[in-house]
C-alpha positions as CSV (number, residue, x, y, z in Angstrom):
1,X,81.1,356.1,51.8
2,X,79.1,359.2,50.8
3,X,76.2,358.3,48.3
4,X,77.9,360.5,45.6
5,X,80.7,358.3,44.0
6,X,82.0,357.7,40.5
7,X,83.1,354.8,38.5
8,X,86.4,354.8,36.7
9,X,84.7,355.1,33.4
10,X,82.5,358.0,34.3
11,X,85.2,360.0,36.0
12,X,87.3,359.4,32.9
13,X,84.9,360.8,30.7
14,X,84.1,363.6,33.1
15,X,87.9,364.6,33.2
16,X,88.4,363.8,29.6
17,X,91.1,361.2,30.3
18,X,91.6,357.6,29.4
19,X,90.4,355.1,32.2
20,X,93.9,353.7,32.3
21,X,95.2,357.1,33.2
22,X,92.8,357.4,36.1
23,X,93.8,354.0,37.4
24,X,97.5,355.3,37.2
25,X,96.4,358.4,39.1
26,X,94.8,356.2,41.8
27,X,97.8,353.9,42.1
28,X,100.0,356.9,42.4
29,X,98.0,358.4,45.3
30,X,96.6,361.3,43.6
31,X,92.9,360.0,43.6
32,X,91.4,357.9,46.4
33,X,89.0,355.1,45.4
34,X,87.3,352.2,47.2
35,X,87.6,348.8,45.6
36,X,84.1,347.1,44.7
37,X,83.5,343.8,42.9
38,X,86.4,341.9,44.3
39,X,88.8,344.9,43.8
40,X,88.7,344.9,40.0
41,X,86.4,348.0,40.0
42,X,86.7,351.2,42.1
43,X,84.5,354.0,43.2
44,X,85.8,357.4,43.6
45,X,84.0,359.5,46.3
46,X,82.8,363.0,45.1
47,X,84.1,364.8,48.1
48,X,87.7,364.5,46.9
49,X,87.0,366.8,43.9
50,X,86.4,370.5,43.7
51,X,83.6,372.1,41.7
52,X,85.5,371.9,38.5
53,X,86.3,368.3,39.0
54,X,89.9,368.5,40.0
55,X,91.3,366.5,42.9
56,X,91.7,368.5,46.2
57,X,95.6,368.8,46.8
58,X,95.2,367.3,50.2
59,X,93.9,364.0,48.8
60,X,97.2,363.0,47.8
61,X,98.7,363.8,51.0
62,X,96.2,361.9,53.2
63,X,96.4,358.9,50.7
64,X,100.2,358.8,51.0
65,X,100.0,359.0,54.8
66,X,97.6,356.2,55.0
67,X,99.8,354.1,52.8
68,X,103.0,355.0,54.9
69,X,100.9,353.9,58.0
70,X,100.0,350.5,56.2
71,X,96.4,351.0,55.5
72,X,94.9,349.8,52.3
73,X,92.2,351.9,50.6
74,X,89.3,349.9,52.3
75,X,90.8,350.8,55.7
76,X,91.3,354.4,54.6
77,X,87.7,354.6,53.6
78,X,86.5,353.3,57.1
79,X,88.9,355.8,58.6
80,X,87.5,358.8,56.6
81,X,83.9,357.9,57.5
82,X,84.7,358.4,61.2
83,X,83.6,361.3,62.9
84,X,86.0,363.7,64.7
85,X,84.7,363.5,68.4
86,X,81.1,362.9,69.3
87,X,78.8,364.1,66.5
88,X,81.7,366.0,64.9
89,X,82.2,366.1,61.1
90,X,83.5,363.1,59.4
91,X,87.3,363.0,58.5
92,X,86.5,363.5,54.8
93,X,84.4,366.6,55.5
94,X,87.5,367.9,57.4
95,X,89.7,367.4,54.4
96,X,87.2,369.5,52.2
97,X,87.1,372.2,55.0
98,X,90.9,372.5,54.7
99,X,91.9,370.6,57.9
100,X,94.1,367.8,56.2
101,X,96.8,368.4,59.0
102,X,94.3,367.2,61.5
103,X,93.2,364.3,59.4
104,X,96.9,363.3,58.8
105,X,97.6,363.5,62.5
106,X,94.6,361.5,63.4
107,X,95.4,359.0,60.8
108,X,98.8,358.4,62.1
109,X,97.7,358.1,65.6
110,X,95.0,355.5,64.5
111,X,97.3,353.3,62.8
């Protein structure tokens, strides 16, 4: 995972939302988070947010494609850390670069 990640409480404060609302958005696929501490707590990688703190629109699409392929959040995190080709960018970097179609296609092939 990238070193920049946010806890639910920090993200809620940053977005001006209740932590329960953040959890609803995670469960609904709007936000991506990696479970920690036995799955009770989550970390939200910073790469999925634009400079204003809004989730990138492609995040929901990628999360939903992963769930449809049977991947849980830990497996999706592993996938997003993979590089596209030898020495290429990581999958999450491609999402940030606007290449969500490539990531979704690669995800479906990997699943």
